[in-house]
C-alpha positions in Angstrom: -122.2 10.4 8.6 -119.1 12.6 8.5 -119.3 16.2 7.1 -117.7 17.1 3.9 -115.0 19.8 4.3 -116.6 23.2 3.6 -113.4 24.8 2.2 -112.8 21.8 -0.1 -110.2 23.7 -2.3 -107.8 23.6 0.7 -108.3 19.9 1.3 -105.1 17.8 1.1 -104.8 14.3 -0.3 -105.0 11.2 2.0 -101.4 10.6 1.3 -100.5 14.1 2.6 -102.6 13.4 5.7 -100.6 10.3 6.3 -97.4 12.1 5.8 -98.4 14.6 8.5 -99.5 12.0 11.0 -96.2 10.1 10.5 -93.9 13.1 10.7 -95.5 15.2 13.5 -95.0 14.0 17.1 -97.9 15.5 18.9 -101.6 16.3 18.6 -104.6 17.1 20.6 -107.1 14.3 21.6 -110.7 15.6 22.1 -113.1 13.6 24.1 -116.5 14.0 25.8 -115.5 14.8 29.5 -117.3 15.2 32.6 -121.0 16.5 32.4 -120.7 16.6 28.6 -117.9 19.3 28.5 -115.4 18.9 25.8 -112.0 17.7 27.0 -108.9 18.2 24.9 -105.5 16.9 25.8 -102.1 17.1 24.0 -100.5 13.7 23.4 -97.6 12.1 21.6 -98.6 9.6 18.9 -97.5 7.0 16.5 -99.4 6.4 13.3 -99.5 2.7 11.9 -100.2 3.0 8.2 -100.8 -0.8 7.8 -103.5 -0.8 10.7 -104.7 2.8 9.7 -104.6 3.5 13.5 -103.0 6.0 15.9 -101.4 4.7 19.0 -100.8 6.6 22.3 -99.5 5.9 25.9 -100.4 7.4 29.2 -101.5 6.9 32.8 -103.8 4.0 33.6 -106.3 6.4 35.4 -107.6 9.9 35.2 -109.9 12.1 33.2 -108.9 10.8 29.8 -109.4 7.2 30.8 -112.9 8.0 32.5 -114.0 9.8 29.3 -113.0 7.0 27.0 -115.0 4.5 29.2 -118.0 6.7 28.9 -117.7 7.4 25.2 -115.1 6.0 22.9 -115.9 8.3 20.0 -112.8 10.7 19.7 -111.2 13.2 17.4 -107.5 13.9 17.2 -106.0 17.0 15.6 -102.4 17.2 14.4 -100.8 20.2 12.7 -97.3 21.1 11.4 -95.2 23.9 12.5 -95.8 25.6 9.2 -93.6 27.3 6.6 -93.1 31.0 6.6 -92.1 32.7 3.4 -89.3 35.1 3.7 -90.5 38.7 4.4 -94.1 37.3 5.1 -95.8 37.2 8.5 -98.3 34.4 7.5 -97.7 30.7 7.7 -98.6 27.8 5.4 -99.8 25.0 7.6 -101.2 21.5 7.0 -103.5 20.1 9.6 -105.2 16.7 9.9 -108.4 15.8 11.9 -109.1 12.1 12.6 -112.4 10.7 13.9 -112.6 7.3 15.3 -113.1 5.0 18.2 -110.5 4.8 21.0 -109.8 1.5 22.6 -107.4 0.2 25.4 -104.6 -2.0 24.3 -104.4 -4.9 26.7 -101.7 -7.1 25.2 -98.3 -6.5 26.9 -96.2 -7.3 23.6 -98.4 -4.8 21.7 -97.7 -2.2 24.4 -94.1 -2.7 24.0 -94.3 -2.3 20.3 -96.3 0.9 20.7 -93.9 2.3 23.3 -90.9 1.6 21.0 -92.6 3.2 18.0 -93.4 6.4 20.1 -89.9 6.4 21.6 -88.1 6.3 18.2 -89.9 9.6 17.2 -88.1 11.3 20.1 -85.0 9.3 21.0 -82.6 7.1 19.3 -80.9 5.5 22.3 -81.6 1.8 22.4 -80.2 1.2 25.9 -82.2 4.0 27.4 -85.3 2.6 25.7 -84.8 -0.8 27.1 -84.4 0.7 30.7 -87.6 2.7 30.2 -89.6 -0.4 29.1 -88.2 -2.4 32.0 -89.2 0.2 34.6 -92.3 1.8 33.1 -94.2 -0.8 31.0 -96.4 -2.2 33.6 -97.4 1.3 34.8 -98.4 2.5 31.3 -101.8 2.4 29.5 -101.7 2.1 25.7 -104.4 3.5 23.6 -105.6 3.0 19.9 -107.7 5.0 17.7 -109.2 3.0 14.9 -109.7 5.6 12.2 -113.1 5.9 10.7 -112.6 9.3 9.0 -109.8 11.6 8.2 -109.4 14.9 6.5 -106.7 17.4 6.1 -106.2 20.8 4.8 -103.6 23.3 3.9 -104.1 26.8 5.1 -102.3 30.1 4.3 -103.1 32.4 7.2 -102.9 35.6 5.1 
């Protein structure tokens, strides 16, 4: 069902893919948008290794929500900042592409958990977190990608 990686010598292990998903804060969600046009949107994420799922939060309405309602098949791309060797212009970068089905998380307690996990990737202030949950939780939509396929690769740009 999913294509094999064409440049298989650059493929990284599943463990390395998980490392990238856990460590990086952002990626680009790709959906089928209005009139069949692709729609990509940058998002913050949290990867749950136990669930093998990615979690997000955002507005309860808009282009993204409409696209998911029309087709829940999505892809999500995450890539590192890269490592540049001294005196070289090129970067070594690992990237991961995830394919799966996106769903809306309805349970308020689960949304709190998702919000906390995303928060800790950016901020360590517990008091500020509790204020954010208190004021924003009911206005936020949480989303989940149940991962069906994942590949990653390491590229040297040179």
